[in-house]
C-alpha distance (Angstrom), angle and dihedral (degrees) to the residues before:
residue distance angle dihedral
M1 . . .
V2 3.79 . .
K3 3.78 113.5 .
S4 3.76 118.8 -146.7
A5 3.79 117.9 -152.3
A6 3.78 90.3 -152.9
S7 3.81 91.4 66.3
D8 3.82 97.1 60.7
P9 3.82 117.6 -13.3
A10 3.83 95.5 -176.1
K11 3.80 92.4 52.4
F12 3.80 92.1 42.7
L13 3.81 93.5 54.2
G14 3.80 92.1 39.2
S15 3.78 113.6 172.0
L16 3.81 91.5 -4.7
S17 3.79 91.8 71.8
S18 3.80 96.1 82.1
E19 3.81 92.0 48.6
L20 3.81 96.6 53.2
T21 3.78 130.4 86.0
P22 3.82 118.5 -129.0
T23 3.84 89.0 -105.1
E24 3.80 91.6 52.1
K25 3.81 91.3 49.3
E26 3.80 90.4 49.6
I27 3.80 91.1 51.5
L28 3.80 95.2 46.7
L29 3.80 96.1 45.8
N30 3.81 100.1 39.3
E31 3.80 105.8 111.6
S32 3.79 93.8 -175.2
M33 3.80 96.9 48.9
T34 3.77 115.3 152.9
Q35 3.77 135.9 160.3
A36 3.83 88.7 -88.9
E37 3.81 92.3 52.8
V38 3.80 92.0 49.0
S39 3.81 87.6 52.4
A40 3.82 90.1 50.8
I41 3.81 94.2 46.7
L42 3.83 93.2 48.2
K43 3.82 94.4 34.2
V44 3.81 93.7 -130.0
P45 3.81 132.8 96.9
V46 3.80 112.7 -104.6
K47 3.78 131.1 -163.8
V48 3.80 133.6 -155.7
E49 3.80 122.7 -126.0
V50 3.81 120.9 -174.7
I51 3.81 103.7 -138.9
A52 3.82 98.6 175.7
Q53 3.77 137.0 4.5
H54 3.79 128.4 175.0
E55 3.79 136.9 170.2
L56 3.79 113.5 -137.5
S57 3.82 127.1 167.7
N58 3.83 95.3 -17.9
V59 3.81 92.2 -46.7
I60 3.80 130.7 106.4
V61 3.79 113.0 -142.8
R62 3.79 111.1 -163.7
Q63 3.80 130.6 -176.0
V64 3.78 121.0 -165.7
R65 3.75 137.4 179.7
I66 3.78 118.9 -144.7
Y67 3.77 109.4 -156.1
A68 3.79 143.6 173.5
E69 3.78 117.3 -135.1
Q70 3.79 115.1 -135.2
S71 3.81 124.1 -142.3
D72 3.82 89.2 -107.7
G73 3.83 90.7 55.6
R74 3.82 96.6 -102.9
R75 3.79 116.6 137.5
I76 3.79 117.5 -138.1
T77 3.80 114.0 -159.0
V78 3.79 108.0 -128.8
Y79 3.79 95.0 -179.2
L80 3.78 144.7 -24.9
A81 3.78 124.9 -130.2
E82 3.76 135.2 -168.0
S83 3.79 120.9 -162.4
V84 3.77 129.7 -164.9
I85 3.81 110.8 -156.5
P86 3.82 117.4 -176.1
I87 3.80 105.4 -147.0
D88 3.82 95.2 -149.0
R89 3.83 92.8 51.8
N90 3.80 94.9 53.8
S91 3.79 133.2 68.7
D92 3.79 119.7 -99.9
Q93 3.82 88.4 -118.0
F94 3.82 92.8 56.1
I95 3.82 93.0 45.0
A96 3.82 90.6 50.3
V97 3.82 90.7 53.3
I98 3.82 91.9 47.5
R99 3.80 92.2 48.1
G100 3.81 88.2 52.9
K101 3.84 90.0 61.7
G102 3.81 89.8 -151.0
M103 3.80 98.6 121.8
G104 3.76 143.9 24.0
I105 3.80 124.0 -98.4
G106 3.82 92.8 -101.4
Q107 3.80 91.6 50.4
A108 3.81 90.7 48.4
V109 3.82 91.8 49.7
K110 3.81 90.8 48.8
A111 3.81 91.1 49.5
M112 3.82 89.3 56.2
H113 3.83 91.9 57.0
T114 3.79 90.4 -142.5
T115 3.78 128.0 147.3
Q116 3.76 109.7 -108.0
K117 3.78 139.6 -173.9
R118 3.76 123.1 -155.0
H119 3.77 120.4 -158.3
I120 3.78 125.0 -171.4
I121 3.79 109.0 -135.8
D122 3.79 100.1 -175.2
V123 3.80 144.7 -26.0
Y124 3.79 134.5 -143.4
A125 3.79 136.9 -168.6
D126 3.77 136.7 179.5
E127 3.79 132.7 158.6
N128 3.82 92.2 -75.7
V129 3.82 108.0 35.5
I130 3.76 146.7 15.9
S131 3.78 118.1 -150.7
R132 3.75 142.7 173.7
N133 3.78 140.0 -166.6
Y134 3.78 120.4 -146.4
S135 3.77 142.8 159.4
I136 3.78 132.1 -131.9
K137 3.81 114.7 -152.5
G138 3.79 132.9 178.9
D139 3.78 142.8 125.4
G140 3.82 103.6 -41.6
L141 3.79 90.3 -4.7
F142 3.81 134.4 106.1
V143 3.81 124.6 148.9
L144 3.81 133.2 160.9
I145 3.80 114.9 -152.4
T146 3.79 134.8 -171.7
E147 3.81 116.9 -166.3
I148 3.80 124.2 -168.5
F149 3.82 120.6 -165.4
P150 3.84 120.9 -168.0
R151 3.80 105.4 -130.8
N152 3.82 93.9 -147.6
V153 3.82 89.9 63.0
L154 3.81 92.2 48.7
K155 3.80 93.4 47.8
A156 3.80 96.9 42.8
G157 3.76 93.8 45.9
I158 3.75 125.3 -142.2
R159 3.76 122.3 -92.6
């Protein structure tokens, strides 16, 4: 069963709720999260870098790093994401964009101008990370994504 954070956030987070900061809760429960929304939440521009992408058994597995670039040129990793993209459940146009590695999943979805629904499947938190799994579905679109956010970066802020 797919759980939706919008239906009952307190129940969805369960015992994690008291251990999370307001920013962490916003990140975990945001069903429309994109690169732009992460930038707005953290108040810094972030960029997407595809660090690995492989096609295995009619599925594209993609790993990306979302980072903030510092004024001195250093790149601070804000979060890591892994996407599972079944080739036969996605349009040829979307698959072509993904294979090109030139943009993130959210950017690719936006470029398709298709209606989409995002559903949070589950969330996790420990002393080092918060993470979530969610799906993006639409006409010619199906992606499963896991995002992992280092808590020290969220708590320290990015300058």
